[in-house]
N, C-alpha and C positions, 0 to 999 in steps of 0.2 A: 451851154448845154450840159445837163447833169448826166454823169455816168451811172449806170445801174450798179449798185454795190454788190449784188450777187455775181454779176459778170466779172467784176474786178477780182473778187475772191476766187473765182474759178480759174482766172488766169494765173493767180499766185500759186494755187495748189498744183497745177500741171507741172511746173519745174520740180516741185518737191517730189511728186510721184515718179517723175523720170529719174530723179536723183536716187530715190529709194530703189527703184528697179535696177539702176546701174550698179548701185552698191551690192545689191543681192546677186547680180550676175558676176560681179568681181569676186564676191565671197565664194560663190559656187565654183568659179574657175580656180581660185586659190585652193579650195578644198579638194577639187578634182586633181589639181597638180600635185598636192601633197599626197593624195592617195596613190597617184601614179609613182611618185618618188618612193613611197613606202614599199609599193609592190616591187619596184626595181631594186631597192635596197635588199628586200627579202630574197629576191631571186639571186642577187649577187652573193648573199650570205649562203644560200643553198648551194650555189655553184662552188664557192670556196670550201664549204663543208664537204661536199662530195669529193673534191680534189684532195682534201686533207685525209679523208678516210681511205681513198685509193692509195695515197702515198704511204699511209700506215700499213696497208696490206703489202705493198711492194717491199717496204723495209723488213716486214715480218718474213716474207718469203726469202729475201736475200740472206737474212740471218739463219733461216732454216736450212738453206742451201749450204751455207758456210759450215754448218755443223753436221751435214749429211754424210760426208765421206763417200765411200763406194755404195752402189746399190741404187735401185729405182727410187724415184722421188714421187711422192703423192701430193697433188695439188691441194690447196686450201679451198674449201667450199663452204659458203655460208658462215664464214668465221665471224663471230660477234665482235663489234667494236662500239661499246656503249649501246645506244638504241639502234645503231646501224650495223651493216655487215659488209664484208668484202670477199671476193673470190680471187684466187691467183691461178695462173696457168702457164705452164711451160710449153712452148710451141716447138717441140722436138721429139725425138725418140726417147721415151722414158726408160728404155732398157727392157730386157726380158730375162726371166729367171726360171730355173728348174730346181726342184728340191729332191733330195735323196735321203733316205734313212739306211745307213750301212751297218751291217752286223760285224761283230768281232769274229774272225775266222781262226784265230789262235790266241790262247792266253794261258799263263801259268805263273808261278812265283818261284823264286830261287832263294835258298837259305844258306848263309855263310856258315852256320853251325852244322849243316848237313850238305857239304859241298858237292857230293856226287848223287844226291837224291833228286828225283824228278817229281814234280807236283802237278803234272798236267791234268789228271782226272779230278782234281779238287774243285769243289763248288765255291770256295772262298779263296781270295787272293790276299796274302798277308804282306803288310809293309811295316816292319819292325826296326827298332834301333835302341840298343841298351847302352850305348856309349862305346862298345867294343865290337859287337857283331850286329849284323843287320840282315833283313829280308827285303827283297824287292819284287815287284810284280812286272810281268811282261805282257803286253797286249798288241795285237796287230789287227787292223781293220781291212775288210775286203773292199778295195777301191775299184774293182773291175767294172762296175756300172758307170763310172765317171768317164766322160770323153777325154782323150789325151789332150793335154795342154789347155783344158778348159779354164775359164776365168773363175776362180773360187772367190765368191763374195763373202761367204762365211762358212766356218766349219766348227761345230761345237760337239765335244765329246761328253757323254753323260755316263755317270758311274753311280751305282747303288751302294751306299755305305751300310755295311753290316755291323762293323765294329767302330764305335766313335773314336776320334783322336783329338781331344781338346789340347793335347800337349804341344801341337804345332801343325804346320802345313804339310801336305803331301805334294812333292814336286814332280813335274813331268820332264823326263830326259829323253834324248834321242838314242836310238840303237844303231850300231854300225855294222852288224853282221847278221846273216840269215839264221833262222832257228825254227824249230817246231816245238809245239807244246809237249810232245811226248819224249823229247830228247834234251831239252834245255835244263841245265843245272848251274849251280854257282860257278863251278870250275870251267864250264864251257862258255858262259855268257857274261860273267861279271866284268871281264876286261873289255867287253864290247858295248858298254853303256857309257854314254858321254857324261862328262862332269858338268856340262852346261845345262842350266835350268831353262827350259822353253816356256813353261807356264807353271802355275801353282794352284792347288786346291786349298783354300783356307782351312784352319782348324775346324773340326766338326764336333761340337759338344754332345750331339745326340746321334743315335744310329737310326737305321730304317728310313733314310732319306735319299733323294736323288741330288747329286751335285753335278755342276757343269764346268767345263774348262774350254777356253778358246784355243783351237788348234789350226786356225785359218792359214797362217804362214807355213806351217809344216805340211798341211794337206796340199797347198799350192805347190810346194817343192816336190812332193811325191807325184802330183799330176803332171808336173813339168818334166818328169823323167828321173828324179832322184829315187834310188832303190827304196822300196817300202819295207823296212824291217820293223816297223811298229814303234812303240814307245815303252818306256819303263817308268813305273811309279816308285819313288823312294822318299825317305825322309831322314834327316839327321837331328830330329827333335828328340832329345833324351827321354827314354821311357815310352815312346810312342808304340802302340800296338794296334794299328789300323787294319781293318778287314773290309775288302770290297768284294762284291759278288762276281763270280766268273761266268763264262758262257755256258757252263754245265748247270747253272742254277736257273731259277725262274726269273731272275732280274739281271740279265747280261748287259754289259756295257754296249753302247751303240753310238754311232756318229751321225749327226745331222749336218748335211752339206747343202749349200745353195750355190749353184753355178749360174753364170749368165753374163750379160753385158751391162755395164753401167750406163748412165745417161750420156748422150753425146754433149760435147761442149766446144765452143761457146754456143749459147742458145738465147732465145728471146723469152723474156719473162714479162707478163702483163698482170695488172691488178685492176679490178673493176669494183667500184663501191656501189652499194645499194642502200639508199637512205630510207629511214623509217618515214613512211608517208609519201614516198615517191622521190625520184631524182637519182641520178647515177653519173659516174665519171669513170674514165679509163685512162690509165697511163702505162708506160712500158719501158723496158730497156732491152737492147739487142746485143749486149756485150757481156752477158752473164757467163762466167767460167765456173763450172762445177768442179769441186774437189774430186779427185780420183783415188 
């Protein structure tokens, strides 16, 4: 009995078709598996990237804290890190502050060449030194608005330079006895000025400028109960003839004081990353000790 050639050929093509279909299915599954693996790998990379950016924010905040010292701390918000960003936050009391601008209530200057002469009404305070004789300024600030024993976070005194002094610095000294601007003279006050330098104003090559000096430690001592006899400005730079404006002028010295409470410590610090295109991660530490 003879077989139909066409039917035999059909039987041969069927396994081929099945094989082709199977190969196609296998190829599709391999392609799909590869796509899934790529997606998983991309997701893992995004996760690692988000954690890396968050860690960068945490380290930035820790470094910021280490440099902070006293005073309230400001969190980092939307801080750029390449194409991404991070936020940091302290979960604690960030401290509270009050600012004061305090006026000079007494000032004058005393002159070694005129030891019994009072210069209380003068509009300019002289600080001179010619190698033998000198002139010194005296200033006292009204601290009555400050609460007793308040925490002084900063105290900056501002002075208006009327006569430049490129020859050298003007130094700030403590005063150890009471005085008034209408009675102070060289003979009554010179012996009551401490030799210790508490702060310095650098040489000033030009006049008609404001200069500042940090008096935080001294103001804290006054607030804590040390008698407030003010400060003296003097210089031992040969040839110096500095002039600062007094309270009788239009540019009197003044004191900017910030009091308050510093941040509590230890505290919790957290950092959250925000990836460009989506994605985020958060990490934190609960043992951050802030400098006081």
